[in-house]
C-alpha positions in Angstrom: 98.7 128.4 26.4 99.4 131.6 24.5 96.5 133.8 23.5 96.4 135.6 20.2 95.6 139.0 21.6 94.3 141.5 19.1 94.1 145.2 19.8 92.2 147.8 17.8 94.9 150.2 16.7 94.6 153.5 14.7 93.8 152.5 11.1 96.1 155.1 9.5 99.1 153.5 11.1 99.2 150.7 8.6 98.3 149.7 5.0 97.2 146.3 6.3 96.9 145.3 10.0 99.7 142.8 10.6 97.7 141.3 13.5 95.3 139.7 10.9 97.6 137.4 9.0 100.3 134.8 9.8 102.8 136.8 7.7 101.9 140.0 9.5 102.3 138.5 13.0 105.7 137.1 11.9 106.6 140.6 10.6 105.9 142.0 14.1 107.8 139.3 15.8 110.9 139.7 13.7 110.7 143.5 13.7 110.7 143.5 17.5 113.7 141.2 17.6 115.7 143.1 15.0 115.0 146.6 16.4 116.1 145.4 19.8 119.2 143.9 18.3 120.2 146.8 16.0 118.6 149.8 17.5 115.9 151.8 15.6 118.4 154.0 13.8 120.1 151.1 12.2 116.9 149.1 11.5 115.7 149.1 7.9 113.0 147.2 6.0 115.7 145.7 3.9 117.3 144.2 6.9 114.0 143.0 8.2 113.2 141.4 4.8 116.5 139.6 4.9 115.9 138.3 8.5 112.4 137.1 7.4 113.7 135.6 4.1 111.1 137.7 2.4 111.0 140.9 0.3 110.8 144.5 1.1 107.7 144.8 -1.1 105.9 142.4 1.2 106.7 144.5 4.2 105.6 147.7 2.5 102.2 146.1 2.0 101.8 146.5 5.8 103.7 149.7 6.6 104.6 152.8 4.6 107.8 153.4 6.6 109.7 152.4 9.7 108.4 155.3 11.7 104.9 154.1 11.4 106.0 150.6 12.3 107.6 151.9 15.5 104.5 153.9 16.3 102.4 150.8 15.7 104.6 148.9 18.2 104.2 151.8 20.7 100.4 151.7 20.3 100.4 147.9 20.8 102.4 148.4 24.0 100.1 151.1 25.3 97.1 148.9 24.7 99.0 146.0 26.3 99.6 148.0 29.5 96.0 149.2 29.6 94.9 145.6 29.1 97.0 144.5 32.1 95.7 147.3 34.3 92.1 146.6 33.5 92.6 142.9 34.2 94.4 143.4 37.5 92.0 145.9 38.9 88.8 144.4 37.6 87.6 143.1 41.1 89.5 145.6 43.3 87.3 148.0 45.3 90.0 150.0 47.1 91.3 152.9 45.0 94.7 153.0 46.6 95.2 149.3 45.8 94.1 150.0 42.3 96.8 152.5 41.8 99.4 150.2 43.3 98.4 147.5 40.9 98.4 149.9 38.0 101.9 151.0 38.9 103.0 147.3 39.2 101.6 146.7 35.7 103.6 149.5 34.2 106.8 148.4 36.0 106.5 144.7 35.2 104.7 144.8 31.8 107.9 143.3 30.2 107.5 140.2 32.3 103.8 139.4 31.4 105.0 137.6 28.3 102.8 134.5 28.2 99.6 136.0 26.8 100.8 136.8 23.3 102.4 134.4 20.8 103.7 137.0 18.3 105.0 139.8 20.4 107.9 139.4 22.9 106.9 141.9 25.5 110.3 141.8 27.2 112.0 142.9 24.0 109.3 145.3 23.2 109.7 146.9 26.6 113.4 147.5 25.8 112.4 149.2 22.5 109.8 151.4 24.2 112.3 152.4 26.9 115.0 153.3 24.4 113.1 154.5 21.3 109.4 155.1 22.4 109.6 158.8 22.7 110.9 159.1 19.1 107.3 158.4 18.0 105.9 161.6 19.4 108.9 163.9 19.9 108.8 164.6 16.1 108.0 167.6 14.0 104.8 166.0 12.6 103.3 165.2 16.0 100.3 167.6 15.6 99.4 166.1 12.2 99.8 162.6 13.5 97.7 163.4 16.6 94.9 164.5 14.2 95.0 161.0 12.8 94.4 159.5 16.2 97.8 157.8 16.4 98.2 158.6 20.1 94.7 157.5 21.3 96.0 154.3 22.9 98.5 156.4 24.9 95.8 158.9 26.0 93.5 156.0 27.0 96.3 154.4 29.1 97.0 157.7 30.9 93.3 158.2 31.3 92.9 154.9 33.1 95.6 155.9 35.6 94.2 159.4 35.9 90.8 158.0 36.7 92.2 156.0 39.6 94.1 159.0 40.9 90.9 161.0 40.9 89.1 158.2 42.8 91.8 158.5 45.5 91.7 162.3 45.7 88.9 164.0 43.8 90.3 167.4 44.7 93.7 166.6 43.0 93.9 168.8 39.9 96.7 167.2 38.0 95.6 163.6 37.5 96.5 163.4 33.8 99.8 165.1 34.3 100.7 162.7 37.1 99.5 159.7 35.1 101.8 160.5 32.1 104.6 161.5 34.5 104.5 158.1 36.2 104.7 156.2 32.9 107.6 158.3 31.7 109.3 158.1 35.0 109.3 154.3 34.9 110.8 154.1 31.4 113.3 156.9 32.0 114.5 155.6 35.4 115.1 152.1 34.0 117.0 153.6 31.1 119.1 155.7 33.4 119.9 152.8 35.7 121.1 150.8 32.7 123.0 153.6 30.8 123.2 156.8 32.7 123.4 155.8 36.4 124.3 159.3 37.7 120.8 160.5 36.7 119.0 158.1 39.0 118.9 156.9 42.6 118.3 153.3 41.5 121.1 150.8 41.4 121.6 147.9 39.0 120.6 145.4 41.6 116.9 144.9 42.4 116.2 147.8 40.0 112.6 146.9 39.3 111.6 146.3 42.9 113.2 149.6 44.0 111.6 151.4 41.0 108.2 150.2 42.0 108.7 151.4 45.6 110.0 154.8 44.3 107.1 155.3 41.9 104.6 154.5 44.7 106.4 157.0 46.9 106.2 159.8 44.4 102.6 158.9 43.3 101.0 158.9 46.8 103.2 161.7 48.1 102.0 163.9 45.3 98.3 162.9 45.5 98.1 163.6 49.2 100.4 166.6 49.2 98.9 169.6 51.0 100.7 173.0 50.4 
């Protein structure tokens, strides 16, 4: 049975939180499908309204613009990954095993698609991989940061960093490594699909090899002694 997961996302992202209404959840579902189909550059509220057989005015009751909608989807995804990590490590005592499970959650978050009935995590993963960085590699990033838009991202990285510090309390770069591992996963999958000369991964068994590679880099770095 699907669960109607609800995450507390930064309030200034939206006019009305789409998680709280049937129309809003349908908006998110259709937006994910359309952004994945068209790409974010070609996506518009007009096209979304047509797909939903609705009006642009109704969509603007939830989001001021498509940038905030994309950022909302990013925040939802970051909360989703954090949720998966917390769930998978809840009863794990060994810190090394915690990190392995956290890495597994980041790599395979797109396949954990039975817990939500209004977000297709597989399609959302493709959007995050292709367009996610566009939400914070923007000129207004400092202003948006003041609004708390990136708190879910920081909390996700914080979870990973805390595990790294459990493994090696003397390691000074836990947050940097945490964010690097997340970016590595998204970038390496993208490269394998579109720019194969930028990665050592092949198109076969990509996810399994990616997980092995990320573990190699993570534990090699944590235990590195200059």
